N, C-alpha and C positions, 0 to 999 in steps of 0.2 A: 657269208660271201666267198665264193672261191675264184681266185682268178686262174683260168685255163685248166684243160683237161689235165688229169694225172691218172698215168696207167702204170703206178707203182706207189708203195706205201712211203714215200719219202716226200714229205711236205714240209713247210714253214707256216706255224700258226702264228697270228698276229692278233693281240689283244686290242683291238681299237678303242675300248672304254677305259683303259690305261693310257693310252695316247693321248686322248680327248682329256682326261683328267690331267695329265702332265701340262698340256697345252693352258690350261684353266690355271693351275699353279702357277706357271710363270708369267702369265699375262698379269695376273692379280699383283704379283711380287715385284713386278718392274714396268712399272706404268709408261707407256710410250703410246703415241698416235698409230703408229704401224709395228706389228709383230710379225717378222717375215721368218717363215719355216723353211729352214734351208733342208731341201731334199733332193740334193746332189746323190751320185752313186746309187740310183735306184733307191731312194728313200734310205739311205744307209743300210740297203739291204732289205728294208721292210716291203719294197713295193710300193706303188702309187696309189693303192687302195685305201691307205691310210689319210688321204688327202680330206676327204668328208669329215673325218673324224676331228681333224686339227681344226678346220673350220669351226665346227660345234665348239671347240675349246677357246675359240676366241683370236685363232690366225688370221690375218686379214692380208697377207701377202706371202709369196713364195719365192725363192732361189735356187737356182738349179746351175749346173756349168755349162749346159749346151742346149742347143735347139732341139735335140732329141729328147731331153728330159722334159723341157719346157711342153711340148706337144703331149707328153705322155701326163703330165698336171692337168693340162687343158681337157683331157678326157674326164676328167673327174669335176674340174672347177672351171666355168666358163668366163668369169667375171673378173675376179681378184687380181691384182698385177702377179705377174710371173715374171722375174728378173733373171736374166742370164748373167753370171758373173764372169763369163770369158766372151771375146768376142765372136762374131759369127762371120762367116765367109759372105762376102757381099752378093754372091748368087743366090742367098737363100732369105735375103731381106723382105722379100715379097711373102715368104711364108710368115715370117714375124708380123708383118703387117695384117695379114688375114688373119691370125690368131690372136694378135693384142699380146705381142710378146716384147717384153721391155729388152732392149740391146745395151750392153755395155761397151761404151766408148772408152778406150784405153789409152790411144794414140791419135795425133791428127790424121795418120791415114785412115784408120776406122771411121773418124768423124768426117772426112771428106766423101768416103764411099757412102755413107748415111745420107747427108746433105745432097750428093749429086744424085742419090737415087730417085728424088721426087716422091718417094711413099711417105705416107702420115707414119711416123714412128716415133715410140717413147725411147729415152735414152736414160741409161744411170752413167755419171761419168767417174772414173776411177781416178783415185789419188794414189800415187805412191809415197808412203811416209818411210820406208825403209827396207821392205821386204825385197825391192828391186826385182820384182815378176811382172806385174802388169801395171799400168798406169801413168799419168803424169808426175814427173818430178819438179820440173821447171815451172815457176809460178807465172811467169809472163805466157808461157804458151798455154798453161791451164786457163787464165783468165781470157786469154784470145779465143780458144775453143769455148768456153762457156758463154762468153758474148755472142759467137757465131751462131751457136746452137739458138740462145734464145730470139736471135734475129731471122733465124731460117724457118720460114712458113710451116715447112712440112715436119719439124723437130720439137717435140715436147720434151724439156727437160724434166724427168719426172724424178730423178734423184742424183745424189753425188754421195761418193762412199770410199772407204778405204778397207784394208784388212791389215792389220798390226800383226808384226811378226813375231812378238811374244807376249805373253799374259801379264808381264809386270810382276808376277810373284817373287822372284828371285833376282831380278836385273832392274835396271833404270830405262831398258829401252822403250818399254810401254810409255814412259812419261816422255821420251824424247820422241817417239812417234806422234803423239797426242801434239806435242809443240810444233812439229813439222807440218802437221795437219793444219793447225791455226795459220801457221804462219803462211802456207801456201793458199790458203782460202780466204786470207785477211780482207782482201777487196771483194770477195765474192758474197752477195746477200744471201747466206744460206737460210734465213727465215724464209726467203720467196720460194725455196724449193721444197716439194712436198715431202720428199723422203732424203732425210741426212742419215745416213747409218756408218759407223764404225765399230760398234761393239758385237761380240760373238759371245757364246757361252760364258767362257771362263772370265773375260774381263768385264762383262756388266755384273758378274757375282762380286768380283774382286775390288771393283773401284767404283767411284761416283759417277752417276750419269754425266757425260759433257753437257753443258748447257746448249750448246748448238744441235744436238743430236734429239730426233723424234722418232726415230725407227731403231728397232734391234733385230739382229739375225740369231735366233735360237737353232743351234746345231746339235752337238752330242746330247746335251742335257734334255732337249725335248724327248729324246728315245731312252731317257731313264737313268743316264750316267751323269753322276756328279763329280768331275773331275779336281775337284780343289781338295787341296791337302787339309784333313782332319786328323789331328792328332788325339790318340786315345788317352783318357786320364790316368793311365799308368804311369810308374816311374819313368819306363822307357820312353813313352809318349812326351811326358813333361821334358824329358832332357832332350828329345828330337826337337820338340818346339823351341826350346830354350837355345839349341845350336842354330837352328835355322833364323831365328831373331837376331842371335849376333852377329851372324854372317851378314844378314841384310843390314844391320847398322853399320858394320864395318865397311859395305859397299854402298852407303847412303840410299838403300832401298827404302821407299815409302811404306810406311804400313799399310795393309789392305784393309778394307773394310771388314766387320763381322759377318762370316757367311750365314746366310739364314738356313734354317731347316726345312727343306723342301720336300713335300709328301709326293715324290718323283718314283717310277718304278720302271723297269724294263717291260717290254710288251713283246718281245720275239723268242720263240722256241723252235728248234729245228727237230724234227721227228722221223725217225724210220723203222725198219723191222728187222725182226731177226728171219734169214731166209734159210739157215741151216744151223744144226747143232750137231757136233761130232765129239765122241770119246778119243782123246789122243793119248797115246800110251807114253809114258815115261823115255825119254832119249829120241821123240820124236821132235820133228820142226813143224812150225807153223808159218805159213805166208812165204812170200818171195826171201830167197837167200837163207842165212842161217841168225837172223836176229832173233829168234824165238825159240828155244829148245825146252821142253817140257821137262822138268825137274823129277815130277812125279805125275801119275796119271791124271787127266784134267779133262775138263768139258770146254769146247771151244765153240763159240758163237759166230756166224759171219753175218754181218749186217751190210745193209743194201746201201751204204755210202762210201764216197772216197774223194779222194783229192780232186775228182773231177767236178764234184757238187761244191769243191770250196772248202773241204776239209785240210786243215794245216797238216803237213806230212810229219810235223814235229809233235803231234798230238799222241804218240806213241807213250805210253804211260800215264796219260790222264784218263779220266772215268767218262763212261755213260752210264745211263740210269735203266733200269730195267725193273717192272715190277715193283717199283720203290727201293732197289738196292742198286748199289754202285758198283761197277766192275771195271776194270782196266782194259786199256785197247794194247794189244801185244802185236809182235811181229812186225810187217812193214805196211804201211796205208796204200792200198792198191788205188787204182782210177775210179773203180764203182763200187769197192768193196774193203772191209777192214774186219779184223777178228778181234774178238772179246774173250777176256778169259772169264768163262762163265761157271755155273754151277749145274746140278741136276735139275734144279727147278726152272731153267730157262728153257723155253720151248719155241719151236718153229712160229713164226708169225706173231711173237711177243712184239709189242710197242718199244720203240727206244728212243729214249730222250738224249739226243748227241749233244746240245747245249741249249740253254735257256731256262726253264722253271728251275727244276731240280740240280742242273749242273750249272752254275752262274757264269756267264760271260766272262766277268773278270777272272775267275780261276783259271778258265783257260788261256786267256791271254798272257797270264803271268807264266803258265807253263810254256808255251809257244814262243815267249818273248816278243809278243806282237801288241798292237793296239785294238781297241773295239772298233775304231773305224776300219782297218784293214780286216778284221774278221768278219764284221759283217758285210761289208761291202763286196768281200770274196766269195759270198753265198751266190752260187750258178743262179742267174736271173729266170733259167728255165724250170727251177724247183717252183712248183705251185706255190702261191701263198693263199691262206685261208683266213679271212677275217673274221674274228667275232665282234658284232657289234651290240 
């Protein structure tokens, strides 16, 4: 399945079979009533054509940042809950009602706007446990809003949630956030709320499931990235593990539960093509400025992608793959093109793996000193996504 027309040989391939399996593995490993797929940021750059595959894998709810993203999910899934993790402006509440989109209630003002609209709306009430971003920090205010929501004929309290600001792997703040949540919601009957969710990818893997929680949000792990620290069995790895353990003991950090081996894989690969190959003489420059000067005669291949597509300009020196062989990016990355130090085997129109299958995304993030989140969500949404089911 292809999303949108494409008049260039630059595209992103998504293997929906892998994502379906990832979802199936996670829903089996972490039993809950609701499995919420976080698909904000254009589904972490994958595009919303992944939604049917996630449903097949056991996902039964979706979370997005805003109404634009929620409506994209609705193009593929008409019935399952779609939860906005950020508040929406009051002038768009009718769109939420029409499309059965669940609203984030993060403060008294947002609640009043929802209540006064007289529209039939579902809400998820946000609790601030320490991030100081969105949500209620005052217990009395939280209780008052919950009580009013339950009494309001046009409002259904579908969920109550929080987003903890650390994973608790090397600090005590996860435990502190959890205690704050319990204290703030002590007099709210959580068992009466259909969805109560605080855990994300890393926290559900590192800690025991809170007894009040019946829903979990799967984010980066759903896309094949296990961010938990795994120390190799080498001497260096064992020493690193011992050092981390001693540090945690010193700071009274509770041990995390053992990490399970999850059969999850990445599913995204960015491809482009070679659009010209040139023989460059020793002493000549390649690309903008004076960043690359050929020391000997060399072949240079220009490929049809650049920072306008979301390619980080720090990728110079990292590799792409052409015909099963790796070649370095040289010069300076342009808006729509960049140059590769190639050889005589590389030809015009050869397929190029920019990152993904042959060029692991993790290796690129280490090179440019960023995260998988940023690398994937920076991919231009106009690049067609081609889905393999």
